[in-house]
N, C-alpha and C positions, 0 to 999 in steps of 0.2 A: 046603535051606531058603532062601528068599529073604531077602536083607538088608533088614530093615525100614527102615533109614535110606535105602537106595538106592531103595526103592519109595515113600518119602514124597514128597509134592508139593513143588515149589519153595517154595510159600508156607509150608508147615509147616517145611521146613528153615530158612527165613529166621527163623521164630519161635524155633526152638531156638537159632540162632546169636545172636539178639538177647538171649535169656535168659542164655546163657553169658557174653555180654559184661557183663551186669549183676552177675554173681556176683563176690564178692571174690576176689582172687588168693590162693593159699595162703601162709600166714604163714611167715616165716623162723624158724629157731631163734633166739629172742630173748634167752635168758638162759643163763648157765652152769648146770650141773646143780644146784648148791647153791641158787642164787637161784630156779631153777624150783621146787624143792621148797618153799622158803619161801612163794612165791606160791601154790602149790597148797595149802599149809597154811592160808593166809588164806582161800582160796576155800572149803575144806571147813569151816572154822569158821563161815563165814556160813551155809552149808547146814545144818550141825548146829544152829546157833542157832535157825533157823526151825522145826526139827523137835523141839526140846527140850521144849517145853510139851506136845506130844502124847505124846511118849515117857514123860515123867515121870508123866502121868496113867495111862498104860497099864502102866508097869513099876515106878513108884515108886522110881526110883533116879536118881542123878546120872550124866549122860552127859558124856563128854569132848567139849568143843567144839573139836576140832582134827582133824588129818589122820589119825591112825593108828587109834585105837580108843577106844570108850567106856570109862569107868572102871567097874570092878566095885565091889561093896561092900568087898572086901578092899583095893583100891587107895584108895578113899575113906578107909577107916580108917587106912591108912598115911599118907595126906596129912594127916589131922587130927593124927595122932601127931607127924609131922614138924613140923607147924606150931607145936606147943607149944614146940619147941626153937629156932625161928627168932627172930631179933632183929627189932626194928622196921625195920631196914634192908631186910629182905626183904618184910615185911608191908606197909609203907607204900609200897614201890616208889619210893623217893626216890633210888635209885642208890648208896646208901652200901654199903660192904663190911661184911657182918655178921661178928660174932665167932662162933667155934665152940670147943667144948671141945677141948683138945689131944688127949685120948684118942680122939676121933672120927676123927682123921686121921693119927695117928702112923705106922701101917704103910704107908699110901700115900705119906705124906710122905717116908719113908725111901727108898722106891723112886724117887720123883720126884726126890729130891735126887741119887741116883746117876745117873739119866738126864740131869739138868741138868749135872752135872759132866762126863759124857762128851760131851754136846753142845757145851759151851763150848770143848772142845779141838779141835773141827772147824775146818777152814779156811774163811775167808770167801771167797765167790764174787764175782767182778767181773761186774756186770750193768749194761749201758748202757740209757739210756732208750729207745733205738730198737730194742732187742732184744725177744725173746719167751721166756717160760719155758715149756718143753715138759714135759708130764706124761703118762706112759702108765700105766694102771692097769687092773685087772679089777674089775668091780662086779657085784653081784647084789642085786636089789630085789624087794620084794613089790608086786604090783598090787592096789590096794584098790577099784577101780572097781565090782566086783561085790558089794561089801559083805563079802567075805571076803579074807583075805590069801593071794593066790596067788603063790608065790615063783617068779620067773622064772629063766631060765638065766644062767650066768656070761657076761658080755659084756665085750668089749674097749672101751676108752674112751681117747681121746687129746685133749689140749687144748693150745692155744698161746695164752698170755695176754700181751697187750701190757704193757710195762713203763713206757711213757710216763705220767708222773704227771698230765698235764693231763686235763681232762674229754674223754672220747672217745665217739664214737657207735659205732665198730667196735672191740670190745674184744679180738678174736682169733678163733680158729677152734675148732670141736669136731668130732671125727671119731668116729662111732659107728654101728654097724649098717650099715657100708658107705657111709655118707653123710658128706660134709664140709660143714659149715654154718657161717655166721658167728655169732659171739657179739655181740649188739647191746647198746646201753646199756639200763639198767634202764628199765622202763615209767614214763613220766612225766618222765624226765630229758631234757628238750628241749635242754638245753645240753651233754648228754653226762654220762657217769659218771666222776668223778675217782677217783684212787687213794684207797683207804680200806677199811673193813670189807667192803664188797661187791666190791671189786676190790683185794685186798691185794698190791701190787707189792713187789718186794724192797726198793726204796728206802723205801717207806712203812713196811714192817715194821721196817726199821732205825731209823726215827725214833721208834718206840714207847719208852716208859720202860724202862730197863734194870734198875731196882730193882723186885723182885717186888711189894712193897707198893704202890708208886706205879702199877705196871702194872695190878695187880688193881683198884685204885680207878678207874683210867681205863676198864677194861673194864666195871665195874659202872655207870659213869656214861654210857658211850657205846654199849654193845651194844644194837642195835635191840630194841624192846619188842614183845611180842605179847600180845594180850588173853588173860588167864587163865594165862599162862605163868609157871611158877616162876622167879624171878630167878636163883637159884643154878644151875639147870639151863641156863638161857639163856646164862649166862656160861661154864659148863663147855663147852657145845657150840660157843660162839664160839671158845674157845681151840682146840678140836678142829679147827675149820675152818681154822685158821691153821697147823696142824702139817703135817709132811711137805713134800716139794718143796724149793724153795730159800728157806728161812727163815734169816735171818742167825743164826749160832750164838749171839751175845749175846742176841738177842730170844727164840730158842727156849728157851735156858736159863732166862730170866726167866719165860717162859710156863709151864714145868714147875713152877717153884717157886711161881708164883702159883696154879696149879691145886691144889697141895697145901693151900692155905689155904681152899679152898671146902668148906663143910660137906657131909658125905655122900660125899666121894670115897674110894674103897676100892681095894684090890688085886683083880685078877681072874686068879687063878692059871692057869686053863685057857683063856685067851683065844686065839682063832684068827682069822686074817684070811680074806678071801674065797676064797683058794686053799688054805686049810687049814694055813697055817704057824702053828704054835703058838709063843707067846712070852710075855713078861711083859705083864700087863694092868693097866690103870687103868680104873676104871668109876665110874659114878654112876647111880643109879636115880631117874628122874623119878616120884615117888610120886603125883603128881596124875594122870598119864596112864598109869602102869603100863608104862614103857619103860626098859630098861637100855641105856645107851650105853657102849661099851668102846673103848679105844685099845689097840693091840697093838704091842709093841716087841720087837725081836730080843733074845734072852736073852744074846747074847755081846757085841755092840757097842752095844746100846740104840738102834739105828736104828728109826725109826717105820715099821712095816710096813703098817698100815691100821687100819680100824675096823669096828665092826658094832653093830647095835641089834636087840634082841629084846624081845618081850612078856614081862612078869614075872607076869602073871595071866591067867586065862581071860577072854576078851572075845568079843563078837559077831564080831570080825574073825579070831579064832584063839585057840588055846590057849596057855597059858604056855610060853615057849620058842620060839614061832614067830618065825622070822627076818623082820625088816622091811627091813634093808639091810645090806650089807657091802661092803668095798672092800679092795683089795690094791695098794699102791704098788709099781710095778715099775721105773720108770725116770724120771729127771728130767734136764733139760739146759737150757742157754741157747743159743738159735739166733737167727740174724739175720732169718729170714723166717717168717711164719706159714705153716704147712703143711710146713715143712722138718723132716725127721727128723734127729736128731743123728748125727754121725759118731762114730767110736770115741773120739776125743779129747774129745768133749763129754759123754760119757755119765756119769751117776751112777746106778748100779743098786742096788736094795735086796735083790738076791738072789732066789732062788726061780725061778719060771717066767719065761722070757724071751720 
């Protein structure tokens, strides 16, 4: 068969080349995975908001204006029931830490207290501003673009995150699916992204309040807000995003004790990470959206193993129990150069698959 490009006239080939020059260049990987998911969440909320009026008329039910799934009648009932117990600090969205009945959190608090004690005895790591924190993990996620949760395969994922506290345009590197790509500053940060919630460096984490009450108040006041998002869940997941890796022991211990004070936090006895390691679990259900988020800890030394999230009710995206995301922390290290894998002396492994 003749090559159609070869047989095209010079004039037509010139047209194609001109059109190709006008097309935008492929975008780089612009965000770490967690920030990418947050921006995806915002995009899906805008899409769902435009469709809500039509769906309400057709289905006469409240839909979830967010990334993962619409709320069912069961989820809505749970949200309304939970809302009765919430204080004005959550309903008014003023950032205050709400109070909760002690009986609601005692079992989880006891476990988190043990985890906090074990964490506080760990050694502090020396990390310079010119170094990078390396993380190797396994992740598994559901693709929702088809309107159904299609769970993908287990994938390897490596990141190198710059520890320089100054605003940066190049935040590090990510290696996944055979590609190594830059992690760029957050969209709109023309001056660069400084150390903070969206780029938690070791030094920034060490600067957080060490008192659990003060830390929790700081989290409620400063955790980024999302339209329609339950404040307790937002803070719980913000804490989860800071766990694992190289978190200063003092800060990690305070984070665990702070998490115990969030209403609705419970134990998850059968929690497993992405590679099937069963451990001690801490969980919270987002009753507005029907999603359960779990943290998994080693049952012997209380090391953070990973996390996962699942649907808690049948939705148009999937049935209750459908996996939405899971991770398994495998290795952490401090290295001098982005892209450098750690040597034996640098490694901190969480066990399991290597």
